[in-house]
C-alpha positions as CSV (number, residue, x, y, z in Angstrom):
1,M,-19.7,-2.8,29.0
2,R,-22.1,-2.9,32.6
3,T,-23.3,-5.5,33.2
4,P,-26.0,-7.0,35.9
5,G,-24.3,-8.8,38.9
6,A,-24.9,-12.3,40.1
7,G,-28.0,-11.9,42.2
8,A,-29.9,-9.8,39.3
9,A,-28.6,-12.6,36.5
10,S,-30.0,-15.6,38.7
11,V,-33.2,-13.6,39.0
12,A,-33.7,-12.7,35.7
13,S,-32.9,-16.6,34.9
14,L,-36.0,-17.3,36.7
15,M,-37.8,-15.2,34.5
16,L,-37.1,-16.5,31.4
17,L,-37.9,-19.7,32.8
18,W,-41.4,-18.2,33.3
19,L,-42.0,-17.2,29.7
20,L,-40.9,-20.8,29.1
21,G,-44.2,-21.6,30.6
22,L,-43.6,-22.0,34.3
23,P,-46.3,-20.6,37.3
24,W,-46.7,-16.8,37.1
25,T,-45.9,-16.2,40.2
26,W,-42.3,-16.9,39.4
27,S,-42.7,-14.1,37.8
28,A,-43.6,-12.0,40.5
29,A,-40.5,-13.2,42.7
30,A,-38.3,-12.7,39.8
31,A,-39.3,-8.7,38.9
32,V,-38.7,-8.0,42.8
33,G,-35.4,-9.7,42.6
34,V,-34.1,-7.7,39.2
35,Y,-35.4,-4.6,41.1
36,V,-33.1,-5.6,44.5
37,G,-30.6,-7.4,43.4
38,G,-30.2,-6.2,40.0
39,G,-29.7,-1.8,39.6
40,G,-33.5,-1.1,39.9
41,W,-35.8,0.7,37.7
42,R,-33.0,1.4,35.5
43,F,-32.3,-2.7,34.9
44,L,-36.1,-3.4,35.3
45,R,-36.3,-1.6,32.5
46,I,-33.5,-3.3,30.2
47,V,-35.6,-6.5,31.0
48,C,-38.5,-5.3,29.7
49,K,-37.3,-4.0,26.7
50,T,-35.3,-7.2,25.8
51,A,-36.3,-10.2,27.3
52,R,-38.2,-11.0,24.6
53,R,-35.8,-10.4,22.3
54,D,-32.9,-12.3,24.4
55,L,-35.7,-15.2,24.6
56,F,-36.0,-15.5,21.2
57,G,-32.4,-15.6,20.9
58,L,-31.5,-18.1,23.1
59,S,-34.1,-20.3,21.8
60,V,-31.8,-19.9,18.6
61,L,-29.2,-21.0,20.3
62,L,-30.2,-23.9,22.0
63,R,-31.7,-24.9,18.6
64,V,-28.6,-24.8,15.9
65,R,-26.6,-26.5,19.3
66,L,-29.2,-29.7,20.0
67,E,-28.7,-29.7,15.9
68,L,-25.1,-30.0,15.7
69,R,-25.1,-32.2,18.9
70,R,-27.9,-34.8,17.4
71,H,-25.6,-34.6,13.6
72,Q,-22.4,-34.8,16.0
73,R,-23.5,-38.1,17.9
74,A,-24.9,-39.8,14.6
75,G,-21.3,-39.1,13.1
76,H,-23.3,-37.3,10.0
77,T,-21.4,-34.2,7.4
78,I,-22.2,-31.9,5.4
79,P,-22.7,-34.0,2.5
80,G,-24.4,-36.7,4.8
81,I,-27.0,-34.2,5.8
82,F,-27.6,-32.6,2.3
83,Q,-28.2,-36.6,0.6
84,A,-31.0,-37.3,3.3
85,V,-32.3,-33.9,2.1
86,A,-32.3,-34.8,-1.2
87,R,-33.8,-38.0,-1.0
88,R,-36.7,-36.9,0.5
89,Q,-37.2,-33.7,-2.1
90,P,-35.4,-35.6,-5.2
91,E,-37.5,-33.7,-7.8
92,R,-37.4,-30.0,-6.0
93,L,-35.6,-27.4,-7.5
94,A,-32.1,-26.9,-6.0
95,L,-30.4,-24.4,-7.5
96,V,-31.2,-22.2,-10.4
97,D,-28.3,-20.7,-12.9
98,A,-30.3,-17.7,-13.0
99,G,-27.6,-16.4,-16.1
100,S,-28.2,-19.3,-17.9
101,G,-31.2,-20.2,-16.7
102,A,-30.2,-24.1,-15.8
103,R,-32.3,-25.8,-13.1
104,W,-31.0,-28.0,-10.9
105,T,-33.0,-30.5,-8.9
106,F,-31.9,-32.0,-5.8
107,A,-31.3,-35.7,-7.1
108,R,-29.1,-33.9,-10.0
109,L,-27.0,-32.0,-7.6
110,D,-26.8,-35.2,-5.5
111,A,-26.0,-37.2,-9.0
112,Y,-23.4,-34.7,-10.1
113,A,-21.7,-34.7,-6.6
114,N,-21.5,-38.3,-6.8
115,A,-19.6,-38.4,-9.6
116,V,-17.3,-36.3,-8.7
117,A,-16.8,-37.6,-5.7
118,N,-16.2,-41.5,-7.8
119,L,-14.0,-39.9,-10.5
120,F,-11.8,-38.2,-7.9
121,R,-11.8,-41.6,-5.7
122,Q,-10.6,-42.8,-9.0
123,R,-7.9,-41.0,-9.6
124,G,-6.3,-41.8,-6.2
125,F,-7.4,-39.0,-4.2
126,G,-8.5,-39.9,-0.7
127,P,-9.1,-37.7,3.0
128,G,-6.5,-35.2,3.8
129,D,-6.1,-34.1,0.2
130,V,-6.9,-30.9,-0.9
131,V,-7.9,-29.7,-4.4
132,A,-8.0,-26.0,-5.3
133,V,-11.5,-24.7,-7.4
134,F,-11.2,-21.8,-9.1
135,V,-15.0,-21.5,-11.1
136,E,-17.3,-18.8,-11.7
137,G,-20.7,-19.1,-9.0
138,R,-23.0,-21.6,-10.9
139,P,-24.4,-25.2,-9.7
140,E,-21.2,-26.9,-11.1
141,F,-19.2,-24.6,-7.9
142,V,-21.4,-26.3,-5.5
143,G,-21.5,-29.8,-6.9
144,L,-17.2,-29.8,-7.1
145,W,-16.6,-29.0,-3.6
146,L,-19.4,-31.3,-2.4
147,G,-18.5,-33.6,-4.1
148,L,-15.1,-33.5,-3.4
149,A,-16.3,-33.6,0.5
150,K,-18.1,-36.7,-0.7
151,A,-14.5,-38.5,-1.1
152,G,-13.1,-36.7,1.8
153,V,-11.2,-34.1,-0.2
154,E,-11.2,-30.6,1.4
155,A,-12.1,-28.0,-1.5
156,A,-9.8,-24.5,-1.5
157,L,-12.0,-22.1,-2.4
158,L,-10.5,-19.6,-4.6
159,N,-11.7,-15.8,-5.2
160,V,-12.0,-15.3,-9.2
161,N,-10.9,-11.8,-9.2
162,L,-7.3,-13.4,-8.4
163,R,-4.8,-12.9,-10.8
164,R,-1.0,-14.2,-11.0
165,E,1.4,-13.4,-7.8
166,P,-2.1,-13.7,-5.4
167,L,-3.3,-16.6,-7.8
168,A,0.2,-18.6,-7.8
169,F,-0.1,-17.6,-4.2
170,C,-2.7,-18.9,-3.1
171,L,-2.6,-22.1,-5.6
172,G,0.7,-23.0,-3.9
173,T,0.0,-22.1,-0.1
174,S,-3.3,-24.6,-0.4
175,G,-0.9,-27.8,-0.9
176,A,-3.4,-28.4,-3.7
177,K,-2.5,-31.7,-5.7
178,A,-5.5,-30.7,-8.8
179,L,-7.0,-27.3,-9.6
180,V,-10.1,-27.4,-10.9
181,F,-11.0,-24.1,-13.2
182,G,-13.7,-22.8,-15.1
183,A,-13.3,-22.3,-19.2
184,E,-13.9,-18.7,-18.6
185,L,-10.6,-18.5,-16.3
186,A,-8.4,-20.0,-18.5
187,E,-6.4,-17.3,-19.9
188,A,-5.9,-16.5,-15.6
189,V,-4.6,-20.1,-14.9
190,A,-2.3,-20.2,-18.5
191,E,-0.8,-16.8,-17.0
192,V,0.6,-18.8,-13.6
193,S,1.0,-22.3,-15.0
194,A,4.7,-22.0,-15.1
195,Q,4.9,-21.7,-11.0
196,L,2.5,-24.3,-10.6
197,G,4.7,-27.0,-11.1
198,K,4.0,-30.1,-13.4
199,S,2.9,-32.4,-10.8
200,L,-0.3,-30.2,-9.9
201,A,-3.3,-32.2,-12.1
202,K,-5.5,-29.5,-14.0
203,F,-9.2,-30.5,-14.6
204,C,-11.0,-28.0,-16.6
205,T,-14.8,-27.5,-16.5
206,G,-17.2,-25.6,-18.8
207,E,-16.8,-25.3,-23.3
208,P,-13.1,-24.0,-23.7
209,G,-13.1,-20.4,-25.8
210,P,-11.9,-20.8,-29.7
211,E,-8.1,-20.6,-28.6
212,G,-8.8,-24.5,-26.6
213,G,-7.8,-24.9,-23.3
214,L,-4.9,-25.6,-22.0
215,P,-2.7,-28.2,-23.1
216,D,-2.2,-29.9,-19.8
217,A,-5.2,-30.1,-18.5
218,Q,-8.1,-32.9,-18.7
219,L,-11.4,-32.0,-20.0
220,L,-13.5,-32.6,-16.4
221,D,-17.3,-32.7,-17.7
222,P,-16.6,-35.6,-20.3
223,L,-15.4,-37.7,-17.8
224,L,-17.9,-37.0,-15.1
225,L,-20.2,-38.3,-17.7
226,S,-18.5,-41.8,-17.6
227,A,-18.3,-41.4,-13.5
228,S,-20.7,-43.6,-11.3
229,T,-23.5,-41.4,-9.9
230,E,-23.7,-44.0,-6.7
231,A,-23.5,-42.7,-3.6
232,P,-20.2,-43.4,-2.4
233,A,-19.8,-44.3,1.2
234,Q,-18.9,-42.1,3.5
235,P,-14.8,-41.6,4.2
236,V,-13.7,-43.5,7.7
237,G,-13.5,-41.4,10.7
238,K,-14.9,-38.3,8.8
239,G,-17.2,-36.5,11.4
240,M,-18.4,-32.3,12.1
241,D,-15.6,-31.1,13.6
242,D,-13.0,-32.5,10.6
243,R,-12.3,-30.3,7.7
244,L,-14.8,-29.6,4.6
245,F,-12.9,-26.7,3.1
246,Y,-10.7,-23.4,2.6
247,I,-11.9,-20.0,2.3
248,Y,-9.3,-17.6,1.0
249,T,-9.5,-14.4,3.3
250,S,-7.4,-11.3,3.2
251,G,-7.5,-11.2,7.1
252,T,-5.3,-7.8,8.8
253,T,-2.1,-8.4,6.9
254,G,-0.5,-10.0,4.0
255,L,-1.7,-11.9,1.0
256,P,-5.0,-14.1,1.6
257,K,-5.1,-16.8,3.7
258,A,-6.8,-19.9,3.7
259,A,-9.7,-20.2,6.8
260,I,-10.3,-23.7,7.7
261,I,-14.3,-24.5,7.0
262,V,-15.2,-27.2,9.4
263,H,-18.2,-29.3,8.6
264,S,-19.8,-27.8,12.1
265,R,-19.0,-24.4,11.7
266,Y,-20.7,-24.8,7.8
267,Y,-23.7,-25.8,9.9
268,R,-23.6,-23.5,12.5
269,I,-23.4,-20.3,10.0
270,A,-26.4,-21.6,8.0
271,A,-28.5,-22.4,10.8
272,F,-28.0,-19.3,12.6
273,G,-29.4,-17.8,9.6
274,H,-32.1,-19.9,9.1
275,H,-33.3,-20.1,12.6
276,A,-32.3,-16.4,13.6
277,Y,-35.1,-15.2,10.7
278,S,-37.6,-18.0,10.5
279,M,-36.5,-19.0,7.3
280,R,-38.9,-21.9,5.6
281,Q,-38.3,-24.9,3.9
282,A,-40.4,-23.3,1.0
283,D,-38.7,-20.0,0.7
284,V,-36.8,-19.3,-2.4
285,L,-33.4,-17.4,-2.1
286,Y,-31.7,-15.3,-4.2
287,D,-28.4,-15.8,-4.1
288,C,-25.7,-12.8,-6.1
289,L,-23.1,-12.7,-4.0
290,P,-19.6,-15.0,-4.5
291,L,-19.4,-18.2,-3.7
292,Y,-15.9,-18.3,-3.0
293,H,-17.2,-16.5,0.2
294,S,-19.0,-17.7,3.2
295,A,-22.0,-15.0,2.7
296,G,-23.0,-16.8,-0.3
297,N,-21.8,-20.3,-0.1
298,I,-22.6,-20.9,3.4
299,M,-25.5,-18.7,4.3
300,G,-26.8,-18.6,1.1
301,V,-26.1,-22.3,-0.4
302,G,-26.2,-23.9,3.2
303,Q,-30.1,-23.4,3.1
304,C,-30.2,-25.5,0.0
305,L,-27.9,-27.9,1.2
306,L,-29.0,-28.4,5.1
307,Y,-32.7,-27.2,4.7
308,G,-34.1,-28.2,1.1
309,Q,-34.4,-24.6,0.3
310,T,-34.2,-23.7,-3.6
311,V,-31.5,-21.2,-4.6
312,V,-31.2,-18.9,-7.0
313,L,-27.7,-17.9,-8.9
314,R,-26.6,-15.2,-10.5
315,K,-22.6,-15.0,-10.7
316,K,-22.9,-11.7,-10.3
317,F,-24.6,-8.7,-8.8
318,S,-26.8,-6.8,-11.7
319,A,-29.0,-4.0,-10.1
320,S,-30.6,-3.8,-13.4
321,R,-32.1,-7.6,-13.2
322,F,-31.8,-8.0,-9.5
323,W,-36.0,-7.5,-9.0
324,D,-36.9,-8.9,-12.0
325,D,-35.1,-12.1,-11.3
326,C,-36.9,-12.1,-8.0
327,V,-40.0,-12.0,-9.9
328,Q,-39.0,-14.1,-12.5
329,F,-38.2,-16.8,-10.4
330,N,-40.7,-16.5,-7.3
331,C,-37.8,-15.7,-4.4
332,T,-39.1,-14.6,-1.0
333,V,-35.5,-13.8,0.3
334,V,-32.5,-12.2,-0.9
335,Q,-29.2,-11.7,-0.1
336,Y,-27.1,-8.4,0.2
337,I,-24.0,-6.3,1.1
338,G,-24.5,-2.6,2.0
339,E,-23.4,-2.1,-1.4
340,I,-26.1,-4.0,-3.3
341,C,-28.7,-1.8,-1.5
342,R,-27.1,1.1,-2.2
343,Y,-26.9,0.6,-6.1
344,L,-30.3,-1.4,-6.0
345,L,-31.5,2.2,-4.3
346,R,-29.6,4.2,-7.1
347,Q,-31.9,2.4,-10.1
348,P,-34.7,4.2,-11.4
349,V,-37.9,3.2,-10.4
350,R,-38.9,-0.2,-12.6
351,E,-42.0,-2.4,-12.7
352,A,-40.8,-5.1,-11.0
353,E,-39.2,-3.5,-7.6
354,G,-43.8,-3.8,-6.4
355,Q,-44.5,-6.8,-7.8
356,H,-41.8,-9.2,-6.4
357,R,-42.4,-11.8,-3.2
358,V,-39.5,-10.8,-1.6
359,R,-40.2,-10.2,2.7
360,L,-37.2,-10.8,4.0
361,A,-33.2,-9.4,3.1
362,V,-29.9,-11.0,4.8
363,G,-27.0,-9.7,4.8
364,N,-24.2,-7.2,6.5
365,G,-23.0,-3.7,5.8
366,L,-26.6,-1.9,5.0
367,R,-26.4,1.8,6.4
368,P,-28.6,3.1,8.6
369,A,-29.2,6.1,6.2
370,I,-30.6,3.9,3.9
371,W,-32.0,1.1,5.8
372,E,-35.3,2.2,6.1
373,E,-35.6,4.0,2.5
374,F,-34.8,0.7,1.2
375,S,-37.5,-1.6,3.4
376,E,-40.2,0.9,2.5
377,R,-39.2,1.5,-1.4
378,F,-39.1,-2.2,-2.3
379,G,-41.6,-3.2,0.7
380,V,-39.1,-5.8,2.3
381,R,-40.7,-6.0,5.6
382,Q,-37.6,-7.8,7.8
383,I,-33.9,-7.0,7.5
384,G,-31.8,-9.8,8.6
385,E,-28.4,-7.2,9.5
386,F,-26.2,-9.5,11.0
387,Y,-22.1,-9.3,11.8
388,G,-19.7,-12.5,11.6
389,A,-16.0,-13.0,9.9
390,T,-15.7,-16.6,7.9
391,E,-13.0,-18.0,10.5
392,C,-14.2,-16.0,14.1
393,N,-16.4,-17.6,16.8
394,C,-18.3,-14.6,17.8
395,S,-21.2,-13.9,15.2
396,I,-24.2,-11.8,16.2
397,A,-27.3,-10.9,14.4
398,N,-29.9,-8.9,14.3
399,M,-33.0,-10.5,15.0
400,D,-35.8,-8.3,15.6
401,G,-35.2,-5.1,13.0
402,K,-33.3,-2.8,15.2
403,V,-32.3,-0.4,12.5
404,G,-28.4,0.1,12.1
405,A,-27.4,-2.5,14.5
406,C,-25.7,-5.6,13.4
407,G,-26.7,-7.6,16.3
408,F,-27.2,-7.9,20.0
409,N,-25.7,-9.3,23.2
410,S,-28.1,-10.5,26.4
411,R,-27.6,-7.4,29.0
412,I,-29.9,-9.9,31.5
413,L,-27.4,-12.8,30.5
414,P,-24.3,-11.6,29.2
415,H,-22.4,-15.2,29.8
416,V,-24.6,-17.0,27.9
417,Y,-22.9,-16.4,24.6
418,P,-19.6,-15.3,26.0
419,I,-18.3,-12.0,23.6
420,R,-17.4,-9.1,24.5
421,L,-15.9,-5.5,23.5
422,V,-12.7,-4.4,25.1
423,K,-10.5,-1.5,24.9
424,V,-8.1,-1.2,22.4
425,N,-5.9,1.6,21.2
426,E,-7.4,2.4,18.0
427,D,-4.6,3.3,15.9
428,T,-2.3,0.0,16.9
429,M,-5.3,-1.9,17.8
430,E,-3.3,-3.0,20.8
431,L,-5.3,-4.7,23.7
432,Q,-6.2,-2.6,26.7
433,R,-5.0,-4.4,30.1
434,D,-5.5,-3.7,33.9
435,A,-3.6,-4.2,36.9
436,Q,-4.7,-7.6,36.5
437,G,-3.3,-8.6,32.9
438,L,-6.5,-8.8,32.0
439,C,-8.5,-7.1,28.8
440,I,-10.8,-4.0,30.0
441,P,-14.5,-4.0,29.2
442,C,-16.1,-1.2,27.6
443,Q,-18.7,0.9,29.1
444,T,-22.2,1.4,27.2
445,G,-21.7,3.4,24.1
446,E,-18.1,3.2,24.2
447,P,-16.1,1.8,21.0
448,G,-14.0,-1.7,21.5
449,L,-13.2,-4.5,20.0
450,L,-15.0,-7.2,19.6
451,V,-14.0,-10.6,21.4
452,G,-14.8,-14.1,21.8
453,Q,-14.2,-16.6,24.4
454,I,-12.7,-20.3,22.6
455,N,-13.7,-23.5,23.3
456,Q,-12.5,-25.6,21.2
457,Q,-15.1,-28.2,22.4
458,D,-17.8,-26.2,21.9
459,P,-18.8,-26.2,18.3
460,L,-20.7,-22.9,18.7
461,R,-17.2,-21.6,20.3
462,R,-14.3,-22.8,18.4
463,F,-12.1,-20.9,16.7
464,D,-10.2,-23.4,13.9
465,G,-7.5,-20.6,12.5
466,Y,-6.2,-20.9,8.9
467,M,-3.8,-23.5,7.5
468,S,-0.7,-20.8,8.6
469,E,-0.6,-21.4,12.1
470,S,1.7,-18.5,12.4
471,A,-1.7,-16.2,10.9
472,T,-3.9,-18.6,13.5
473,S,-1.6,-17.4,16.6
474,K,-2.3,-13.6,15.5
475,K,-5.9,-13.6,16.0
476,V,-5.7,-15.5,19.5
477,A,-5.0,-13.3,22.7
478,H,-4.6,-14.9,26.1
479,S,-6.3,-14.2,29.4
480,V,-9.0,-11.5,28.1
481,F,-12.5,-12.9,29.9
482,R,-9.9,-14.6,33.1
483,K,-6.6,-15.5,33.5
484,G,-5.4,-18.1,31.7
485,D,-8.3,-18.3,29.1
486,S,-8.1,-17.9,24.8
487,A,-10.0,-15.7,22.8
488,Y,-10.0,-14.9,19.1
489,L,-9.5,-11.3,18.0
490,S,-12.4,-9.7,15.8
491,G,-10.5,-7.2,14.6
492,D,-13.3,-5.0,14.0
493,V,-14.4,-1.9,16.3
494,L,-17.9,-2.1,17.4
495,V,-20.1,-0.3,20.1
496,M,-22.7,-1.3,22.1
497,D,-25.8,0.8,23.6
498,E,-28.1,0.4,27.0
499,L,-30.0,-2.4,25.3
500,G,-27.4,-4.6,24.4
501,Y,-27.5,-3.7,20.4
502,M,-24.4,-3.4,18.6
503,Y,-23.2,-1.5,16.1
504,F,-20.4,-1.4,13.7
505,R,-17.9,1.2,14.1
506,D,-14.7,0.4,11.7
507,R,-12.3,-2.2,10.6
508,G,-9.3,-2.1,12.6
509,G,-6.1,-3.3,11.2
510,D,-4.5,-3.4,8.0
511,T,-7.8,-4.0,5.9
512,F,-10.9,-1.8,5.0
513,R,-13.9,-3.2,3.3
514,W,-14.7,-2.2,-0.2
515,R,-17.3,-3.3,-3.0
516,G,-18.3,-6.2,-0.9
517,E,-14.4,-7.5,-0.5
518,N,-11.7,-7.7,2.5
519,V,-8.8,-5.4,0.8
520,S,-5.5,-6.0,2.5
521,T,-3.4,-2.7,2.5
522,S,-0.4,-4.3,3.1
523,E,-1.1,-6.9,-0.3
524,V,-1.9,-3.4,-2.4
525,E,1.1,-1.6,-0.8
526,A,3.4,-4.8,-1.8
527,V,2.1,-5.0,-5.3
528,L,2.5,-0.9,-6.0
529,S,5.6,-0.8,-4.5
530,R,7.1,-3.2,-7.1
531,L,5.8,-2.1,-9.7
532,L,7.6,1.3,-8.5
533,G,10.6,-0.3,-8.3
534,Q,10.1,-0.5,-4.1
535,T,9.0,3.3,-3.5
536,D,7.6,3.6,-0.1
537,V,4.0,3.5,-0.4
538,A,1.0,3.6,1.9
539,V,-2.6,2.2,1.4
540,Y,-5.2,2.6,3.4
541,G,-9.2,3.1,3.3
542,V,-10.7,6.6,3.1
543,A,-14.4,6.8,4.0
544,V,-16.4,9.3,0.8
545,P,-19.6,10.9,2.4
546,G,-22.6,8.9,0.9
547,V,-20.7,5.6,0.0
548,E,-20.1,2.6,1.8
549,G,-16.9,0.9,3.2
550,K,-13.9,3.0,2.7
551,A,-12.3,3.8,-1.2
552,G,-8.8,2.5,-1.3
553,M,-6.3,5.7,-1.2
554,A,-2.4,5.1,-2.0
555,A,0.1,7.9,-0.6
556,I,3.4,7.2,-3.2
557,A,6.8,8.6,-2.7
558,D,7.5,10.1,-5.7
559,P,10.5,13.4,-4.6
560,L,11.3,14.0,-8.3
561,G,7.5,14.1,-9.0
562,Q,8.3,11.7,-12.2
563,L,5.5,9.3,-11.5
564,H,2.6,9.1,-14.5
565,P,-0.6,7.9,-12.4
566,N,-2.4,6.4,-15.9
567,E,1.1,4.5,-16.6
568,L,0.8,3.2,-13.4
569,Y,-3.1,2.2,-13.9
570,Q,-2.2,0.1,-17.0
571,E,0.1,-1.9,-15.0
572,M,-1.7,-2.0,-11.9
573,Q,-5.0,-3.9,-13.8
574,K,-2.8,-6.5,-14.8
575,V,-2.1,-7.7,-11.0
576,L,-5.1,-5.9,-8.9
577,A,-8.2,-7.0,-9.1
578,P,-10.7,-4.4,-9.4
579,Y,-11.9,-3.4,-6.1
580,A,-8.4,-3.2,-4.6
581,R,-6.8,-0.7,-7.1
582,P,-7.0,2.6,-5.2
583,I,-9.7,4.7,-6.1
584,F,-7.1,7.9,-5.0
585,L,-3.5,8.7,-5.1
586,R,-1.7,11.2,-3.3
587,L,2.2,12.1,-4.7
588,L,4.2,13.6,-2.2
589,P,8.1,13.6,-1.1
590,Q,8.4,11.0,1.2
591,V,6.3,8.6,3.2
592,D,6.5,8.8,7.2
593,T,7.7,5.7,8.7
594,T,8.7,4.9,12.3
595,G,12.3,4.3,13.4
596,T,11.8,0.6,13.0
597,F,10.8,1.7,9.2
598,K,7.0,0.8,9.5
599,I,4.8,3.3,7.3
600,Q,2.8,5.7,9.0
601,K,-0.7,6.2,8.0
602,T,-2.3,8.0,11.1
603,R,-2.2,11.5,9.2
604,L,-2.4,10.7,5.7
605,Q,-6.2,8.9,6.7
606,H,-7.3,12.0,8.3
607,E,-6.5,14.4,5.9
608,G,-8.1,11.8,3.2
609,F,-8.1,12.8,-0.4
610,D,-9.3,16.9,0.4
611,P,-7.0,18.9,-1.5
612,R,-7.6,21.7,1.3
613,Q,-5.4,19.8,3.6
614,T,-2.4,19.1,1.9
615,S,-0.1,20.5,-1.1
616,D,0.9,17.2,-2.8
617,R,-0.5,16.0,-5.9
618,L,-4.0,13.9,-5.8
619,F,-6.0,12.0,-8.2
620,F,-8.9,10.4,-8.6
621,L,-10.0,7.2,-10.2
622,D,-12.5,7.4,-12.9
623,L,-14.4,4.7,-13.3
624,K,-15.9,5.5,-16.4
625,Q,-13.3,6.7,-18.2
626,G,-10.7,4.8,-16.7
627,Y,-8.4,6.9,-16.0
628,Y,-7.2,8.9,-12.8
629,L,-8.0,12.6,-13.1
630,P,-6.1,15.2,-11.3
631,L,-7.9,16.0,-8.2
632,D,-9.1,20.0,-7.3
633,Q,-11.3,21.4,-5.3
634,A,-13.9,21.2,-8.1
635,V,-13.7,17.2,-8.4
636,Y,-13.5,17.2,-4.9
637,T,-16.8,18.4,-4.7
638,R,-18.0,16.6,-7.4
639,I,-17.1,13.4,-5.5
640,C,-18.6,14.6,-2.1
641,T,-22.0,14.9,-3.6
642,G,-22.2,11.9,-5.7
643,A,-21.8,13.0,-9.2
644,F,-18.9,10.8,-9.7
645,A,-19.4,6.9,-9.9
646,L,-17.8,5.0,-7.4
């Protein structure tokens, strides 16, 4: 990744100043200086092609920084910012539940959150306490964590797909003093109730089913009806750098871990999306993403809480309802993950897709191969692709619609936003270093690990990590940009072109992405190994032609040929979320290990699910039939041509 010299960078700064309104003579001087000191015509070409993009990006960066600084100086928090928005427009719709049709005004959302805050304060909860929230995506979910935040309580937002061991693990490691769960998830809570301890208070929201709720759970809704809806006083000492809630992410190894979201991080993510894609207060945003993830709950709901937009929620994406919902609720902005775009393109043409008012689609994972097809078929003029993990400090955004790019970093002023692609061993993800012990920057077109320099005093560059200190330390490297510094390791491999556009290449480490979720290979390996009596299991992601992300594949040691895939699948359904269940199985005599008994996956990943590559028994999970099929050449061909639904 070659960067201009210091002289060129200073001259480029003058050009940007001219673009901000300084005399034209400065422009001429800057152009000459760029040519002489910055690499000649080639660099001048880069300046001409990227100056407008970079200037807009710089303006977004400055705007977010100034807003954050203003809120920090005023001692604001996310609940306080929302309360000011709600008072300005109490009767405007804040949240709409597309499933039930429920419509919540800003006044109603604020009153509900106040009732939650006052109720939990009365019950003795206060700053520093944690309450787990296990509720499907509907307005109450937002009101619950927002109300807890008003009381200074930190919410642990649990993935609603979790069951049994992973659910008990997340609850146990959260340190929660209480659990609020939706009536629709009562059965899942009942399965782990014995492991949670008697001291954990349980509250159930929603209508209990015919079998009733848990015997030791209190019904939350009647309690909230009798609670005060007056705004509580902001907890003393709480500010933008304090913890707001926790989002569970599978990261690169092990069971899900809780990423710390402070108030400034919530603001930063939502604000960058708002300004980078020129959203407006009058916009209506369609959010069908999980609210226990940052994309749905911060990038999406954040537009409501911070900027006064109406957000339409649907707890589960429906390809057949997507455009009908957009027409019905007059949506102008939609959120996506790559799979959503592909599923929509697979739908038959319907009238609603030509009647909507959507002008902007915001998300990540849209494959270059379908980017333009999606935009043209559905008439969405602007695609707002971005990159950024929940906890990362190196988010980037595609602000000018460059097809396939997930963002950019300025070639003119690369140090304004200190991120970098550095060389790694792509098999081990180990950093490569030069003779001075520093990380080696990648050249243009060379894939590398994305890292972001850490500065805990800067809300745009801080890394708050996880509740687990050991998990936090694994994501930090030292002496990356310069001696003694610290940098966040994204775990993702990207590549940058000559103009600074970045393209996602692969997810490193032991995680792959499938159906919009990060799947932890070590977690799935542990579950399958336990089900099979501690048999050696290697889990990895494999690419399927025409399909976004990587499908899970499990290589299982079966030396006697006695394993029955569909008996395993019956057990698998009880303990693994749907997205974590392997699509492919490979039964082999033994799984290769290293001298330290670490499972080797490189060869297995390379061979994939192609029956021509191995004589091992292969199986494919037919989702429509609900069982594993033997994977021969005919089945392989049907998978590769898209005849099977994945």
